[in-house]
N, C-alpha and C positions, 0 to 999 in steps of 0.2 A: 722439784724432781725428787722422785723416790731414791732414798739412799740405798745403795748396794755397795757391798765390800768385796775386795779381791784379796784373798790370802795367798802368799807366794812362799811355798816351802823351800828356803833356802838354808836350812840348817846343816845340810849336807856338805856345804862348802867346806873345803880343807882348812887346816889351821895355818897353812902357809899360802899366802896370796902370791900371784905371779904365774910363772910357768908351770903347766901341768894342772892348773885348777880350771877344770873345763868350762865351769858356769862363768868364769870371768874372762875368758879369752875373747877378744874382738872378733866380731864376725863381718865387719864392713870397714870401709876406708876411714870412717870418721871415729873409729874406736868404740862404737857400741857393742854391747854384749847381747846375747839372745834375750836376756830379761828385759832389756830396753824395749824390744819389740813387743813383747807381752804387755808392757806397761802402757805403750803407746796404744796399742789396740784396745786395751781396757778402758782407758780414759775417752778414747774416741767413741766406744760403745755407750758410754755414760756411767761407768763405775765412777763413784765419787769418794771412795776411801781405798787405799792400798795399805795392806799390812805385810811387812816382812817378818817371817819367822826365821830366826837366825840362833847361833849360839852366843851367849853373853860374852864370851872371851873374844869373839869376833866383832863385836859391835864398832869398835873404833875404826878397825880396818875396813869394815864393810861400808861404813858411812862414807869413809874417804873414796873408796872405790866406785860407788854407785849411790848410797842413800842420800849424801847431802845434795848430789846433782838432781836426784829425783824429786827431794822435798822442794828445791829451788823452782823446778818446773811446774810442780803441782801448786805451789803457793799462789801463782796467779791465775789458776784455773779452778779454784773452789774445791780442790781435791785434797783430801786429808791423808797424811802418811803416819802410820803407826809402826811399832815394833812389838814383837812378841819373842820370848826366849824358850827354846826347847833345851832342857838341861837334864842329864842323866839322873841328878838327885831329885827331880820332881816326880815323886812316886805317890801313889794313892795313900790317904791317911790309914795309918796302922801297918804300913809296909816300908821296907828300907831297900836300898841298893844291895843286891848280893855281892859278897866279897869277890873281887876279880873282875866283875863286870866293868867294861870300859865305854861301851857306846850308848847313846840315847836309845829310846825305845820304839822308834819307827814313825811312820806318817800319822798314825792315829794320835800318838803323843803329840806330835808337831802341830796338828790343827787344834788340839785341846789347849795347847799352850797359848793360843790366841783368844781364848773364851773371854777375857775381860775387854778385848779390843773389837768385839763383835756384838752389835745391836741392831743388825738388819739381815735381810737375806744375803747370803754370800756365796761367793764361788772360791774354789780351790784349784791351784795349779802347782806344777813343779817348777822350779827356777831355771832349769836349764833345758826346757822344751819349748819349741816354737810350735804354736797351734794355729796361726792364722787368723784373719780378721773375723772370718764369718762366725767361729764358735764362740768368741767373746760376745758378739752382737746376739746370737741365739739364747746365750746363757743370761745376758743383761735383761733381753725382752721377757724371758721365761721368769726370771726373779722379780720382775715388776708386775706380773700377773698375780691375783690373789690365789694362795695355795694354802692347804691345810699344813700343820706342823711336821706331818709325817710324809709330805710329798716332796720328792727330790727329783734332780735331773742329771743327765750325764751327757757330755759331749761325745758322740758316736763317731769316730773316725773310721774310714774305709781302710782295711787292713793293707791293700796294696799301696796306699799312700803314706804308709808308716814304716816301710821296710828299708833295710840298709843294703847297700851294695857291697859290704865289706864283712859280712858274716851273719850268723844267726841272732835273732832277738827274741826277747820274751814279751808276749802281749796278753792282755786279759780279752779273749775273744767273747762277745756278748751274744747271749741268746736273747732274741727280741720276739715279743708276741706280735699278733696281727695288728694290735692297736699302738704298736710302738713303745711298748713298756718292757723294761729289762725283766728277764726271768731268772737269768743265771750269767756269772762270768766265769769261764773256764780259763784259768792260768795256763798258757801254752808257751813252752819254751823252745829254742832253737827253731824259730820260724825262718826259713831262708826264702829268698826271692828266686824263682825259676822263669825260664822263658814263657812258660804258660800261666804263671800265677805265683803259687806258694806251696811250700811243703814243710811239714813238721814231723819229725820222728819217722822219716821215710815215706810219709802219706801225704797225698795231695790235701790241701786245705783251701776253703773257698776265700779267694783274695778279695771278694766283694763283702766279706763279713764285716759287721762292726766291731771296733775294738775300742777299749777304754784306755786312755792315755793320762788317767788320773786328773781329769778335769770335770769337777762336779759343781752342781748348783744345789745349795743346800739352805734349810731354814735355821734360824738361830737356836730354835729349840732342839735341834740335832745335837748341840754341844752338851746338853744334859744327858742325853743317851749315851754319847761318847764317853762321858765322864763316868757313868756307871759301868759301861763296858771295860774301862780301864781298870776298875777295881776288880771286876771279874777276871780279867786277863792276869792280873797279878795272883789272884786267888788260885785259879785253874791252870794256867799256862805256864807262867814263869818258874814254879817249883820243878818243873820236868826239864827245862832247858834254860837255866838261869843266865848263861853267858850269851845265848844268841836269840832268844826269844824276841819276837818283834809285834808290835801292836799296829797293824797295818790297816789303814783307812779303807781300801777296797774290800779286804777281808771281812772287816766289821760290818760294812753296809750290806755285803754279800749274806752275812749271818742274819741281819734284820730282814733282808728280802725273803730268805727262805722260811723265816718265822712268819711272814705276811704282815710284818709290823709297819712296813713302809712300802711306797711305790717310788719306781725310778723311771722317768720318762726319758727316751733316748733322743736326743736332738741331733740329728744327722748333719755332718758337715763334710763336704768333699775336698776341703783344703788339704795341702799336704802338710804332714807333720815332719819337722826337722829336729834332730837331736845329735849329740856326739857321744854315740855308744862306743865307737871305737876311735882310736886316734886317727885312722884313715878317714873318718867321716868329716874331720874338720874342713878339708878342702872342698868337699862337695856342699857343706853347709854355707861356706863363704860364698861359693859359686851361686848357690841358690838365692841368697840374699841380693847378690849383685844383679841377678835377673829380675828380682822383685822390683829393685830400684830402678833399673834401666827401663822396665816396662810401666813404671809409673805408679805401682801399687804403694810405694813408699817414696818420700822424698829423701835425698841425701842428707838434708838437715832433718833428721827423723821427727822431731816434735815441732817443726815449723808449721805444720798444717793444722795444729790442735787449738 
């Protein structure tokens, strides 16, 4: 079976585990967290390597909360588990951390941190998002097809399936050509659900639009581009905003897209996305997982069907 890797960006998890850390709060009666469902769906789709991107200072706690448990589950299923560490001090050669900077450099740096763990086509997801089974299967199938080094894919969610009942959200609204390829992503803030669809900035927005939820299908060669882009980011962007500048994965891919250096095929999924954007979202997420279990989409013993 062709090797495909899933990178889970979990370095944003807080330094104190327990109450208030949204990525680690149970979402079902068995104590599973959102990340469990992504890992289950990835293994079911055929991914055979999982890489957690975390902070080094959280390694022991992370393994106690989820890592050791996932390694035990994967061990008997031929699925490899690896770790990569996103650290503030990991700057490109010739550059150093600006004095006073406290946080790492964003999702682009997070993925780059996993470079030594990736030797196959790979997908990238956020740790605290629920994507649904379909997206993992679409990405896995796409990654197993022959592609050039500069051909990528993106799980395209339908905007109305990603909105919160508890306030506005920011989404990357996709512009897609008639062949299903991405032409642009417009970062749109404060999108709110309305009785007729959605609004942003007081204007109606097409609730059937595709949006990016940061779920990408990429070739291993992309990491070389990402590395050179990180150097350019330190040279051109950090000096102007040394405390807050971030090297963001979708922004960098968007830049490559505008230069026509890459293509991104949008793989449509009609599954609903769940996430805890607001504290009030937690109850709705728990109820959504309960409905998925009650309807047979998942077993209560989550990994029992693998």
